[in-house]
TORRODREN-356144 format. One record per residue (C-alpha): x, y, z; residue number from 1. Coordinates in Angstrom, 3 decimals, decimal comma, padded with zeros to 6 digits, m for minus. Layout:
SITE          X          Y          Z   pos
SITE          X          Y          Z   NUM
...
//
This chain:
SITE          X          Y          Z   pos
SITE   m002,421    013,139    000,500     1
SITE   m002,767    010,567   m002,286     2
SITE   m005,362    012,184   m004,527     3
SITE   m005,648    009,090   m006,735     4
SITE   m007,023    006,985   m003,866     5
SITE   m009,426    009,687   m002,699     6
SITE   m010,643    010,547   m006,197     7
SITE   m011,080    006,873   m007,086     8
SITE   m013,172    006,094   m004,004     9
SITE   m015,296    009,257   m004,295    10
SITE   m015,809    008,692   m008,019    11
SITE   m016,716    005,025   m007,539    12
SITE   m019,200    005,678   m004,743    13
SITE   m020,601    008,705   m006,567    14
SITE   m021,222    006,819   m009,814    15
SITE   m022,906    003,959   m007,939    16
SITE   m025,207    006,375   m006,110    17
SITE   m025,928    008,232   m009,344    18
SITE   m026,842    004,997   m011,147    19
SITE   m029,087    003,940   m008,270    20
SITE   m030,875    007,286   m008,105    21
SITE   m031,451    007,266   m011,855    22
SITE   m033,419    004,054   m011,514    23
SITE   m035,345    004,774   m008,338    24
SITE   m034,973    005,381   m004,614    25
SITE   m031,786    004,828   m002,622    26
SITE   m033,892    003,343    000,192    27
SITE   m034,516    000,249   m001,951    28
SITE   m030,801   m000,583   m001,751    29
SITE   m030,518   m000,281    002,019    30
SITE   m031,145   m003,501    003,920    31
SITE   m029,862   m003,841    007,522    32
SITE   m029,974   m007,651    007,467    33
SITE   m027,833   m007,804    004,326    34
SITE   m025,334   m005,352    005,827    35
SITE   m025,086   m007,394    009,009    36
SITE   m024,453   m010,608    007,075    37
SITE   m021,787   m009,156    004,768    38
SITE   m020,022   m006,678    007,047    39
SITE   m020,384   m008,699    010,233    40
SITE   m019,341   m011,936    008,580    41
SITE   m016,373   m010,294    006,829    42
SITE   m015,122   m008,711    010,062    43
SITE   m015,526   m011,994    011,960    44
SITE   m013,702   m014,014    009,304    45
SITE   m010,872   m011,464    009,170    46
SITE   m010,467   m011,611    012,966    47
SITE   m010,322   m015,410    012,851    48
SITE   m007,744   m015,442    010,041    49
SITE   m005,314   m012,922    011,529    50
SITE   m003,611   m012,433    014,926    51
SITE   m005,071   m009,586    016,956    52
SITE   m001,734   m007,749    017,123    53
SITE   m001,723   m007,512    013,312    54
SITE   m005,321   m006,293    013,187    55
SITE   m004,435   m003,480    015,560    56
SITE   m002,157   m001,960    012,934    57
SITE   m004,625   m002,164    010,036    58
SITE   m005,803    001,432    010,437    59
SITE   m002,220    002,676    010,368    60
SITE   m001,518    000,526    007,313    61
SITE   m004,593    001,839    005,507    62
SITE   m003,470    005,404    006,159    63
SITE   m000,569    004,755    003,774    64
SITE   m003,031    004,449    000,889    65
SITE   m004,292    007,988    001,604    66
SITE   m001,480    010,016    003,170    67
SITE    001,823    008,160    002,747    68
SITE    004,314    010,190    000,739    69
SITE    007,647    008,705   m000,263    70
SITE    010,758    010,656   m001,084    71
SITE    011,584    010,621   m004,777    72
SITE    014,388    008,157   m005,657    73
SITE    015,966    010,949   m007,702    74
SITE    016,216    013,070   m004,556    75
SITE    017,791    010,183   m002,647    76
SITE    020,342    009,644   m005,414    77
SITE    021,198    013,351   m005,481    78
SITE    021,743    013,366   m001,710    79
SITE    023,857    010,205   m001,821    80
SITE    026,065    011,680   m004,558    81
SITE    026,497    014,920   m002,566    82
SITE    027,486    012,918    000,521    83
SITE    029,945    010,809   m001,484    84
SITE    031,643    013,995   m002,704    85
SITE    031,777    015,317    000,857    86
SITE    033,189    012,036    002,166    87
SITE    035,923    011,958   m000,518    88
SITE    036,843    015,598    000,035    89
SITE    036,796    015,464    003,847    90
SITE    036,093    012,089    005,521    91
SITE    033,298    009,695    006,441    92
SITE    033,113    011,369    009,845    93
SITE    032,037    014,609    008,140    94
SITE    028,733    012,916    007,199    95
SITE    027,758    012,797    010,858    96
SITE    026,567    016,408    010,687    97
SITE    024,631    016,023    007,422    98
SITE    020,850    016,337    007,798    99
SITE    019,168    013,314    006,189   100
SITE    015,368    013,116    005,892   101
SITE    015,150    009,447    004,884   102
SITE    015,390    007,356    008,071   103
SITE    016,815    004,280    006,324   104
SITE    019,503    006,294    004,537   105
SITE    020,359    008,035    007,808   106
SITE    020,763    004,643    009,468   107
SITE    023,122    003,475    006,718   108
SITE    025,226    006,640    006,930   109
SITE    025,477    006,245    010,711   110
SITE    026,789    002,718    010,185   111
SITE    029,437    004,162    007,848   112
SITE    030,413    006,787    010,394   113
SITE    030,656    004,119    013,105   114
SITE    033,320    002,371    011,021   115
SITE    031,531   m000,880    010,135   116
SITE    032,795   m002,978    007,255   117
SITE    030,792   m002,983    003,969   118
SITE    029,744   m006,622    004,502   119
SITE    028,399   m005,788    007,957   120
SITE    026,544   m002,756    006,666   121
SITE    025,001   m004,798    003,851   122
SITE    023,903   m007,506    006,289   123
SITE    022,255   m005,058    008,701   124
SITE    020,490   m003,061    005,998   125
SITE    019,314   m006,135    004,070   126
SITE    017,870   m007,536    007,303   127
SITE    015,962   m004,271    007,742   128
SITE    014,676   m004,465    004,159   129
SITE    013,513   m008,048    004,710   130
SITE    011,714   m007,155    007,943   131
SITE    010,002   m004,182    006,257   132
SITE    008,871   m006,385    003,362   133
SITE    007,425   m008,903    005,832   134
SITE    005,507   m006,218    007,727   135
SITE    004,087   m004,836    004,503   136
SITE    003,033   m008,311    003,401   137
SITE    001,162   m008,872    006,668   138
SITE   m000,833   m005,680    006,188   139
SITE   m001,620   m006,526    002,571   140
SITE   m002,801   m009,991    003,608   141
SITE   m005,321   m008,544    006,071   142
SITE   m006,883   m006,339    003,380   143
SITE   m006,830   m009,195    000,857   144
SITE   m008,640   m011,377    003,422   145
SITE   m011,376   m008,741    003,611   146
SITE   m011,651   m008,777   m000,185   147
SITE   m011,923   m012,548   m000,220   148
SITE   m014,464   m012,816    002,617   149
SITE   m016,914   m010,105    001,480   150
SITE   m018,235   m011,812   m001,702   151
SITE   m018,286   m015,161    000,106   152
SITE   m020,595   m013,760    002,769   153
SITE   m022,580   m012,095    000,006   154
SITE   m023,224   m015,588   m001,355   155
SITE   m024,055   m016,865    002,124   156
SITE   m026,594   m014,060    002,466   157
SITE   m028,063   m015,043   m000,888   158
SITE   m028,522   m018,615    000,322   159
SITE   m030,128   m017,403    003,543   160
SITE   m032,553   m015,275    001,547   161
SITE   m033,386   m018,217   m000,724   162
SITE   m034,112   m020,446    002,260   163
SITE   m036,398   m017,799    003,731   164
SITE   m038,143   m017,311    000,422   165
SITE   m038,664   m021,017   m000,316   166
SITE   m039,879   m021,732    003,201   167
SITE   m042,623   m019,092    002,886   168
SITE   m043,848   m019,559   m000,653   169
SITE   m047,406   m019,683    000,672   170
SITE   m047,024   m016,100    001,943   171
SITE   m046,527   m013,768   m001,068   172
SITE   m045,685   m010,811    001,190   173
SITE   m042,550   m012,536    002,534   174
SITE   m041,097   m013,287   m000,910   175
SITE   m040,135   m009,668   m001,655   176
SITE   m038,039   m009,062    001,513   177
SITE   m036,358   m012,458    001,144   178
SITE   m035,455   m011,702   m002,477   179
SITE   m034,050   m008,334   m001,368   180
SITE   m031,716   m010,139    001,048   181
SITE   m030,678   m012,529   m001,752   182
SITE   m029,721   m009,798   m004,160   183
SITE   m028,428   m007,065   m001,832   184
SITE   m025,996   m009,316    000,061   185
SITE   m024,381   m010,257   m003,245   186
SITE   m024,281   m006,569   m004,225   187
SITE   m022,730   m005,468   m000,918   188
SITE   m020,116   m008,222   m001,099   189
SITE   m019,140   m007,270   m004,655   190
SITE   m018,857   m003,575   m003,744   191
SITE   m016,671   m004,231   m000,689   192
SITE   m014,396   m006,524   m002,704   193
SITE   m014,056   m004,597   m005,969   194
SITE   m014,384   m000,965   m004,899   195
SITE   m012,683   m001,010   m001,491   196
SITE   m010,647   m004,070   m000,432   197
SITE   m008,931   m005,171   m003,644   198
SITE   m008,015   m001,643   m004,852   199
SITE   m006,629   m000,724   m001,417   200
SITE   m004,618   m003,970   m001,270   201
SITE   m003,168   m003,225   m004,705   202
SITE   m002,288    000,327   m003,618   203
SITE   m000,518   m001,075   m000,551   204
SITE    001,495   m003,397   m002,815   205
SITE    002,487   m000,434   m004,963   206
SITE    003,485    001,621   m001,917   207
SITE    005,501   m001,318   m000,585   208
SITE    007,319   m001,824   m003,895   209
SITE    008,183    001,893   m004,058   210
SITE    009,449    001,960   m000,469   211
SITE    011,570   m001,179   m000,908   212
SITE    013,004    000,233   m004,148   213
SITE    014,036    003,392   m002,271   214
SITE    015,625    001,287    000,460   215
SITE    017,661   m000,649   m002,110   216
SITE    018,873    002,640   m003,610   217
SITE    019,902    003,772   m000,110   218
SITE    021,714    000,480    000,508   219
SITE    023,688    000,600   m002,724   220
SITE    024,463    004,287   m002,227   221
SITE    025,765    003,765    001,306   222
SITE    027,965    000,866    000,174   223
SITE    029,349    003,039   m002,623   224
SITE    030,226    005,758   m000,108   225
SITE    031,889    003,462    002,416   226
SITE    033,893    001,754   m000,331   227
SITE    035,148    005,102   m001,576   228
SITE    033,702    004,872   m005,079   229
SITE    033,814    007,906   m007,336   230
SITE    030,605    009,999   m007,045   231
SITE    029,992    009,756   m010,811   232
SITE    030,226    005,964   m010,622   233
SITE    027,774    005,851   m007,714   234
SITE    025,358    008,138   m009,547   235
SITE    025,361    006,045   m012,729   236
SITE    024,890    002,808   m010,795   237
SITE    021,999    004,184   m008,752   238
SITE    020,270    005,625   m011,800   239
SITE    019,850    002,052   m013,036   240
SITE    017,175    001,667   m010,330   241
SITE    015,131    004,560   m011,721   242
SITE    012,140    003,919   m014,013   243
SITE    012,803    004,854   m017,663   244
SITE    010,596    007,965   m017,392   245
SITE    012,633    009,381   m014,524   246
SITE    015,896    008,579   m016,285   247
SITE    014,727    010,387   m019,430   248
SITE    013,560    013,366   m017,355   249
SITE    016,967    013,605   m015,652   250
SITE    018,779    013,442   m018,985   251
SITE    016,645    016,309   m020,307   252
SITE    017,406    018,354   m017,183   253
SITE    021,132    017,686   m017,557   254
SITE    021,039    018,760   m021,226   255
SITE    019,096    021,895   m020,327   256
SITE    021,598    022,729   m017,590   257
SITE    024,495    022,176   m019,995   258
//
């Protein structure tokens, strides 16, 4: 569970409700017509913009912002180094029995065991990385489309409310509801864009970047193993992919162990 996403959404919604209740009744901010214009229009525009087969996977993609947990790159590096030692001491075939949690790393090790050349392994794994990046981009685009459509339909709702208001200026009782549509559609659109769609799209980009970074570490580690590099050399090369904070933390652990 990604607590940051959950806490952010709960905190955002909670503060909005708190601010509304401080100034009056929550009922004043509920307007079915405004919801229909913003939510209905946003859903319709998103369906038009994207193929149906991509929309079917949106729920699964969104789950990554709440529940997706990636293996630490430090853990991947440690496992790669252990396997490189095992391969040098015994053989590449000995890696066949090693339990590997990361599916992409397991695939690379299987390619090593099958006896493929380093160039072939690189080609296959880079193709997989490219396909994964493309899939992630498609999911991000769907959420970004929602973020772009919501405020636009908020503005459309505002224009509809203005037309209704101006066409009934002789009836004072109709001005209030029309003004409510004007303002609330803009509000709903801004909330959907800035509290939900855009933050979730940014979280998906972060998740994608982290996953691709792990895949690159796996690729370079597998190539180091199949080429028979020294485990220490593989470890130092892979650590270059770690963020500075993780590198510093590992150095401190090594000093403490020494």
